[in-house]
N, C-alpha and C positions, 0 to 999 in steps of 0.2 A: 437730492442726496444721492451720492454714489453708492450702489450696492456693494457688498463684499465681493471682491474680484473672483473668489472661488465660485460664487453662484453664477456670475456672468460667464466664466469659463465653462462651467457645467452646462449652462444653457447653450453655449456655442457647440460643445461636444454633442449635445442632443440634436441640434440642428444638422450637424455633419452626419450624424447617424441616420437621420431621416433621409438625407441625400444618398447615403450609401445603400439604404434599404430601397430607395427608388431605383438606383442603378441595378441592384440585384433583381428586382422585380422586372425591370425592363429586359435584362439579359435572359431571365427565365421565359418571358413572353417571346422574345426572338428565337430562343432555343425551341420552344414549343411549336412555333410557326415553321421551323426548319425540320421538324420530324417528318420523315418520309410519309407520303400519303397512304401507303399500304399498311402502316403501323396502327394508326388510329382512324376512326371515322373522320373525314376531313372537316366537316362542319363543327364537330366537337373540339377538334384540335385548334381550329381557328378561334372558336369561342373562348377556349382557355387562354390562348395567346392574347386576345383582345382584353380579357379580364385582367391578366397580369400587367399588360402595358397600361391599361387604364388606372389600375392601382398605383403603378409607378408614376404616372402623370399627376395623380392626386397627391401622392406623398411629396413629390418634388414641388408641386405648386403651392402646397400648404405649409411647407417647412419654414419658409421665411416669415409669413404672417404669424405662425405660432411662436417663433423665436422673438419676433417684435412684441407680441402681446405679453409674453413672459418677461421680457426685459423691461417693458413699461410697468408691469406689476411689481417687479423687484425694485425699481426706482421709486415707486410710490409707496412701497411697503404694504401693498394690497395683496389680497388672496390671489393665488395663481389660478389661471383659467383651467378648467378641467380638460383632460385629454379626450375631447369629444370624438375624435376619429379613431381612437384605439380599437373600438369594436368593429368599425368598418374594415380596418386592415386585418384584424384578427380573424373575423368571420370570412372575409374575402379570400385570404390566403388559405384558410382551412377548407373552404368550398373548392378552390382549385385543386388542393391536395387530394381531397376525397374523390373528386371526379377523375383526376389523373390516376389515382390508385385503382379505381374501378376499371378504367380503360386498360391499365397494365395487367390486371388480373384476367380480364376478358381476352386479352391478346395472347395469353400463354397457351 
């Protein structure tokens, strides 16, 4: 049975949002890596950049499987799978932000 097109389109928008988030995380990682070495401690700067780019790869790599699983549940009129990775992204971005904030305050 075909699901309501509104749900399919909402699922597609969510998929595209995950890709947009991945792109933003990747850009943030590249920007962090490009910060001059005399601004932050180099190993912390590189760690933050790697964390951001890793979160980016995770978001991009899992966007399609999540879209597919939700689409399958919609077609079967089954419960939707839980957003298992939401905590990973929420805490991951929060950790990067807190570390960056501490580095900014220490560099003043």
